[in-house]
VEXVONU-245264 format. One record per residue (C-alpha): z, x, y. Coordinates in steps of 0.001 Angstrom, whole numbers. Each point is the difference from the previous one (the first is absolute). Layout:
VEXVONU-245264
+---------+---------+---------+
:       w :       u :       v :
+---------+---------+---------+
:       Z :       X :       Y :
...
+---------+---------+---------+
end
This chain:
VEXVONU-245264
+---------+---------+---------+
:       w :       u :       v :
+---------+---------+---------+
:   53786 :   46803 :    6635 :
:    1949 :    -794 :   -3122 :
:    2556 :    2687 :     843 :
:     520 :   -1445 :    3507 :
:     282 :   -3515 :   -1363 :
:    2355 :    1126 :   -2739 :
:    2081 :    2015 :    2464 :
:     222 :   -3019 :    2311 :
:    1002 :   -2291 :   -2845 :
:    2684 :    2452 :   -1149 :
:    1365 :     176 :    3558 :
:     170 :   -3794 :     199 :
:    1670 :    -117 :   -3398 :
:    2583 :    2593 :    1059 :
:     820 :   -2016 :    3140 :
:     513 :   -3139 :   -2057 :
:    2232 :    1849 :   -2476 :
:    2095 :    1325 :    2908 :
:     372 :   -3534 :    1363 :
:    1005 :   -1240 :   -3439 :
:    2492 :    2852 :    -365 :
:    1809 :   -1231 :    3127 :
:     124 :   -3549 :   -1333 :
:    3160 :     325 :   -2182 :
:    1996 :    1237 :    2989 :
:   -1209 :   -2914 :    2109 :
:     798 :   -2456 :   -2796 :
:    3480 :    1538 :    -292 :
:     622 :    -546 :    3714 :
:   -1216 :   -3564 :    -291 :
:    2317 :    -580 :   -2961 :
:    2963 :    1265 :    2051 :
:    -904 :   -2330 :    2841 :
:    -230 :   -2962 :   -2369 :
:    3413 :     797 :   -1503 :
:    1480 :     298 :    3483 :
:   -1584 :   -3301 :    1044 :
:    1373 :   -1753 :   -3083 :
:    3486 :    1345 :     730 :
:    -161 :   -1112 :    3634 :
:   -1296 :   -3451 :    -955 :
:    2731 :    -405 :   -2619 :
:    2665 :     941 :    2543 :
:   -1412 :   -2329 :    2646 :
:    -328 :   -2946 :   -2387 :
:    3605 :     583 :   -1109 :
:    1098 :     -20 :    3635 :
:   -1918 :   -3223 :     650 :
:    1573 :   -1633 :   -3075 :
:    3430 :    1078 :    1197 :
:    -641 :   -1348 :    3516 :
:   -1222 :   -3283 :   -1450 :
:    3181 :    -290 :   -2058 :
:    2113 :     459 :    3119 :
:   -2120 :   -2511 :    1911 :
:     332 :   -2487 :   -2872 :
:    3797 :     253 :     103 :
:      34 :    -390 :    3796 :
:   -2329 :   -2991 :    -157 :
:    2133 :   -1705 :   -2637 :
:    3097 :     534 :    2154 :
:   -1792 :   -1535 :    3004 :
:   -1113 :   -2973 :   -2077 :
:    3556 :    -554 :   -1283 :
:    1346 :     164 :    3554 :
:   -2638 :   -2490 :    1121 :
:     874 :   -2303 :   -2891 :
:    3680 :     113 :     930 :
:    -814 :    -760 :    3633 :
:   -2155 :   -2945 :   -1092 :
:    2818 :   -1325 :   -2226 :
:    2508 :     245 :    2869 :
:   -2391 :   -1823 :    2321 :
:    -584 :   -2696 :   -2617 :
:    3798 :    -479 :    -378 :
:     390 :    -353 :    3774 :
:   -2815 :   -2552 :     120 :
:    1489 :   -1900 :   -2955 :
:    3458 :    -123 :    1574 :
:   -1546 :   -1128 :    3291 :
:   -1908 :   -2738 :   -1816 :
:    3141 :   -1227 :   -1775 :
:    1876 :     -49 :    3309 :
:   -2773 :   -2011 :    1680 :
:     -99 :   -2484 :   -2862 :
:    3784 :    -463 :     266 :
:    -251 :    -559 :    3756 :
:   -2779 :   -2530 :    -466 :
:    2109 :   -1768 :   -2636 :
:    2999 :    -177 :    2357 :
:   -2037 :   -1696 :    2705 :
:   -1368 :   -2789 :   -2189 :
:    1868 :   -3268 :    -353 :
:    1492 :    -448 :   -3436 :
:   -1657 :   -2488 :   -2273 :
:    1971 :   -2860 :   -1283 :
:     141 :    -194 :   -3724 :
:   -1940 :   -2915 :   -1458 :
:    2055 :   -2768 :   -1548 :
+---------+---------+---------+
end
């Protein structure tokens, strides 16, 4: 009985040692995958940063163009207002100076 139990325990122990022997290879593969993932993530984050830089420049250009358009529109409105005030002033009777 002891021999059978001992033989069984040795067999189990051998199986576990075999599994552990394969572990370094599996860890090595996992390490390679992690390195590859880090490289891919670095590249993708760099690409995103680059795209954001381009978008920032484009957005600033759009804002500047919008600002210029707003300034032009404000000048037109101002000139129109001045013209209307002049026309209103032409239609009013002149005041006599007080003596």
